[in-house]
DRENKEZA-137989 format. One record per residue: residue in one letter; x, y, z of N, C-alpha, C in turn. Coordinates in steps of 0.001 Angstrom, whole numbers, plus 500000, padded with zeros to 6 digits. Example, Ala and Ser with C-alpha at 12.3 -4.5 7.8 and 13.67 -1.06 7.14 Angstrom:
# residues 2
A513190494310507800512300495500507800513200496700507800S512850497750507080513670498940507140512900500030507870
END
This chain:
# residues 231
M534493510523523811535049509977522570534051509008521927K533843509160520616532984508218519904533706506891519715P532983505763519785533612504482519468534013504445517998W535040503615517710535567503565516345534496503163515332A533577502288515706532534501857514781531665503032514357T531371503917515312530549505088515009531302506067514127I532590506261514431533421507162513622533502506660512183F533714505350512028533803504771510690532479504923509948S531361504681510657530042504819510042529804506250509595D530178507213510421530023508628510059530869508962508834F532076508373508771532976508633507643532384508075506345V531829506860506418531207506248505245530005507077504790D529202507551505750528039508365505411528461509670504739L529614510194505164530109511438504576530532511218503129L531185510080502871531656509784501519530528509305500601F529616508494501168528540507904500364527194508150501045P526729509391501046525465509689501740524281509017501063E523358508508501867522132507952501317521275509086500773S520491508773499769519680509799499121518206509625499453C517496510731499493516046510711499644515441510053498415Q514562509098498624513953508381497512512892509202496791A512545510347497351511537511203496720512141512325495900C513275512893496367513843514045495664515302513868495268G515988512877495821517384512631495481518390513364496326A517952514251497198518877514979498072519476514030499108G520663514375499603521287513551500618520513513592501921L520431512439502573519765512372503874520736512752504975V520220513364506010521036513701507171520751512690508271K521546512725509290521412511768510386520005511867510988G519393510726511186518045510693511728516969510557510669E517319510783509399516363510608508316516542509230507689A515452508646507244515505507331506597514615507330505368L515204507070504210514514506898502944513912508183502378V513234508956503210512585510191502765513045511328503664C513523512414503055514006513544503859512839514261504522A513145515035505549512113515730506307511338516712505430A512042517373504501511373518340503623510337517656502745C510681516486502187509732515758501348508586515182502171Q508896514693503358507832514177504209506790515264504465Y507247516467504707506341517583504966505559517950503708A506206517822502538505598518281501283504754517221500589L504749515985501062503960514945500406502488515360500356P501842515220499188500463515697499023499437514740499635Q499172514899500909498216514033501587496786514348501143T495971513306501050494575513486500629493660513881501785H493959513394502992493101513593504175491687513042503934L491566512073503028490248511549502687489605510771503838H490409510319504773489829509591505905488967510509506775R489098511830506588488287512791507343486953513091506660D486810512668505406485635513004504602484551511947504801I483473512332505449482422511356505766481671510910504507E481800511644503403481111511267502171481853510174501395Q483075509853501806483826508750501209483847508830499666P484464509870499096484434510045497633485076508913496841L486030508195497420486680507117496665485750505934496421R484692505825497177483749504728496971483084504807495599Q483060506003495008482443506178493699483203505446492595R484442505058492863485216504337491847484858502852491776F484048502408492727483687500995492788482235500810492379S481897499597491978480530499301491550479546499502492701P478373500034492410477360500193493461476982498868494118S477130497770493373476765496451493909477835495863494829F478997496498494884480075495984495736479909496557497142P479716495703498164479449496184499525480715496684500225L481204497820499777482432498396500324482093499291501506Q482774499081502632482486499898503811483214501231503784A484502501227503428485268502474503415486416502353502428A486855503492501906487994503533500989488866504721501347W490148504449501589491081505497502009492306505492501106G492872506653500904494131506786500181494985507818500890F496261507553501008497160508401501779497584509648501002L498061509463499758498689510544499001498078510668497611Y498119511874497065497729512075495677498904511726494769F498613510933493738499632510578492745499750511711491736Q500963512214491551501211513274490586502356512833489681K502153512895488357503198512484487422504447513337487609Q505578512661487630506893513285487819507055513901489207G506163513591490103506244514158491444506872513209492449R506915513646493688507541512859494751506882511494494917V505563511473494875504854510207495106505148509208494001Q505177509655492757505512508749491660506919508187491828R507862509023492228509234508544492415509314507533493552L508575507773494618508572506821495739507975505482495312L506869505537494579506227504292494162507072503532493143H507772504250492284508649503584491317509785502861492041A510359503531493036511424502891493814510884501694494587L509683501830495115509050500751495870508850499509494999K508369499704493781507998498571492935509133498034492078Y510019498914491621510967498503490583512434498657490955E512728499221492115514123499463492480514521498743493775N513808497658494070514149496814495220514172497602496528Q513125498398496738513025499218497941511712498927498681P511462497684499087510194497372499768510025498110501089E511147498563501668511049499266502953510333500607502822I510239501149501593509481502384501393508003502144501713G507474501014501274506091500681501572505861500558503066R506808499941503741506673499774505189506678501130505903L507575502012505480507668503333506101506392504144505875L505918504201504627504704504965504337503485504337505014G503462503017505091502386502346505805502366502720507277Q503535502815507877503623503227509284503138504662509456W503557505534508543503133506936508643501614507068508548Y501033506407507544499586506529507374498834505814508498G499361504693508919498731503976510025498679504816511286Q499741505571511564499758506415512742498728507536512627I498601508092511422497585509135511202496182508571511411L495919507396510840494599506789510995494307506440512454K495322506005513152495143505661514569494704506874515370E495220508035515015494914509258515756493640509952515281E493277509748513993492213510571513423490990509799512934A491057508496512850489932507731512289489500506634513252R488241506281513152487717505171513942487750503910513078L488549502950513483488711501726512699488187500533513484D487368499725512812486973498458513445487493497282512624V488562497536511857489180496504511023489789495421511907E489630494169511478490148493046512268491320492322511618L491506492519510312492585491827509620492979492630508383I494289492768508160494818493492506999495355492472505998L494910492583504737495375491674503697495940492473502523P497190492231502156497751492881500972497250492221499698I497085493024498645496769492462497335497975491642496878P497784490362496572498934489515496217499358489675494764L500631489416494516501129489253493158500994487780492764H500974487520491455501062486137491027502438485607491426P502543484331491850503840483789492280504971484002491286L504681483904489982505735484120488982506245485557489023K505322486503489134505722487912489172506463488221490473Q506023487614491581506698487870492850508110487287492848R508283486128492250509628485554492179510550486430491335K510004486979490262510795487843489393511197489125490116R510242489732490838510519490986491546511278490741492834G511019489617493466511683489290494725510865489606495952Y509767490305495806508916490678496933507602491219496381N506602491276497255505334491924496930505319493282497625Q505243494351496852505313495689497442504187495948498442S503042495285498269501920495514499176502137494862500542D503012493850500609503311493227501905503923494240502874G504873495035502372505501496029503238504512497066503728I503603497491502850502577498461503248501721497881504364A501282496636504176500454495973505186501200495832506503D502478495493506430503285495333507636503418496660508380G503665497752507643503770499059508285502475499482508942L501361499276508246500057499587508828499806498757510081S500139497480509994499931496575511131500702497038512360Q501949497465512147502756497929513269502148499167513921A501660500100513087501107501340513631499738501139514273L498904500312513639497526500143514098497356499009515100Q498391498168515229498292496988516097497143496079515659I497061495883514342496069494981513744496844493938512936A496474492699513075497206491615512406497095491721510882W498150491265510198498106491159508740498594489783508335H498218489354507137498608488020506685498876488066505179P500021487543504728500373487636503309499875486499502428Q499263485466503008498968484279502201497507483854502210I496647484609502864495226484241502872494595484487501511L494926485628500921494414485966499594495433485524498550R494951484867497509495849484289496508495428484733495112R496430485073494272496151485420492880496329484158492041E495252483759491382495232482494490666495782482596489245S495633483768488625496014483911487221497057484997487064Y497930484814486090498928485835485763498270486826484812T498206488084485203497554489099484373498582490073483836L498252490657482688499101491686482106498975492972482896S499947493859482743499927495135483448498642495891483148Q498121496586484173496904497375484033497182498779483511T498446499177483446498806500581483254498174501209482028Q498181500519480894497701501096479640496256500716479317K495542500143480265494185499687479990493145500707480455N492008500761479747490919501609480198490135500874481287K489096501537481813488393500972482965487778499617482663M487111499482481510486484498206481174487526497111480975E488629497431480331489698496447480120490313496013481445R490420496940482379490951496586483704490022495594484394W488708495828484311487752494911484926487889493511484332E487949493439482997488048492137482340489369491448482685N490409492222482882491746491673483145491843490991484500V491020491429485470491152490893486832489939490088487302K488955489937486425487729489238486822488038487796487238G487677487452488461487790486079488936489194485582489176I490185486482489328491570486010489441492006485758490879F491178486142491863491579485966493256490812484833493921A491486484174494849490862483123495649491305483293497094V490506482777498006490811482863499433491294481502499901A492548481443500326493144480161500706492595479633502024E492255480536502947491769480123504266490506480900504607P489352480457504074488098481183504282487741481395505754A488071480451506614487701480572508026488367481767508693M489507482208508155490225483326508770489632484681508402V488767484721507396488138485996507030486647486024507321A486035484877507552484596484812507773484203485665508976Q483173486501508774482619487368509817483616488390510367K484609488744509557485572489766509970485529490951509007H485916492112509533486076493302508707487506493289508176I487661493168506869488962493024506226489376494347505583L490620494728505782491190495895505112492119495403504009L491746495674502756492573495315501601493552496444501313V494812496089501068495865497097500922496582496929499586D496788498065498888497528498059497630498319499362497529D499138499488496479499971500681496368499233501875495771V498482501667494661497816502784493985496363502436493670L495478503386493864494090503243493448493879504037492167T493451503344491119493101504026489865491598503815489650T491212502777488912489782502507488728489180501711489877G490026501031490653489523500186491729489231498763491306A489520498419490051489155497100489533489829495961490296T491131496085490544491857495011491231491361494843492660L491207495953493365490743495887494747489330495321494833E488470495705493897487103495176493924487085493681493631A487887493230492678487934491799492378488373491000493603A489369491514494318489820490840495538488747490902496622G488105492063496744487064492223497752485890491294497518R485505491103496271484392490198495972484725488751496346A485986488373496172486398487028496594486241486865498103L486513487930498856486361487880500310484890487835500725V484064488609500029482634488607500333482030487235500083E482506486556499046481983485223498713482228484213499823V483268484425500636483534483494501749483105484116503084R482138485045502999481435485578504160482258486531505030A483137487319504418483739488417505175482611489337505633R482675489823506863481617490689507408481572492030506700A482747492573506393482849493855505700484202493949505027V484292494773503984485553494990503280485778496485503127S486974496942503514487424498311503253488732498222502473V489078499315501793490308499321501000491150500527501354L492463500354501210493415501425501510494584501329500542T494987502469500002496159502510499139497078503643499581L498354503516499209499294504596499508499010505819498667A498572505606497420498363506726496521497036506604495789V496522507749495378495269507824494611495586508544493308A495335507879492185495602508468490884494337509098490308G494548510168489554493501510796488767492251511103489498
END
């Protein structure tokens, strides 16, 4: 006999089934946030297997970037866009944590990592208070759990409130983020390989601006990782 709590939970799930955040279909027992069909169909880049590191081309040649990885291809109106929209705008930070865990497990099995510290790209405090959370924190936490590498949400700080990058071209994005990051605790990054984490890679302007702030305080190396890669 099932305990009454389990019976009641099953009854509630039957009446109000949770939906997949990628396709909207009802989740079945054992699934969380993303259904098994969508998990299988997510367009993985497998870029961590490419020794030529094609994503490095999005960054300035003068930026000493060690590696750049992206988990999924961003497709308009596709599963990845819906997941990222829910992550950023629908109060679903656990999506970042789940995808971070998935990608972290893949990297643990398939890539050689000498990363010593994971840092999420920070939001400005005003924007974080408005949203209630930083979506990159969950990604960093999920990666940390899978890779067993420490992460910290407050070492990197955003000093200026910037406008959305969405409608800006590459040069405008660079100007929008130039000099906006600072390192609150330089001793914690000095002589370490830092992995910078964000949700989407487009031109790389935000990640490079943050990475340059880390290099200025003597980080040994900087790599970047995003859940999705656009265009």
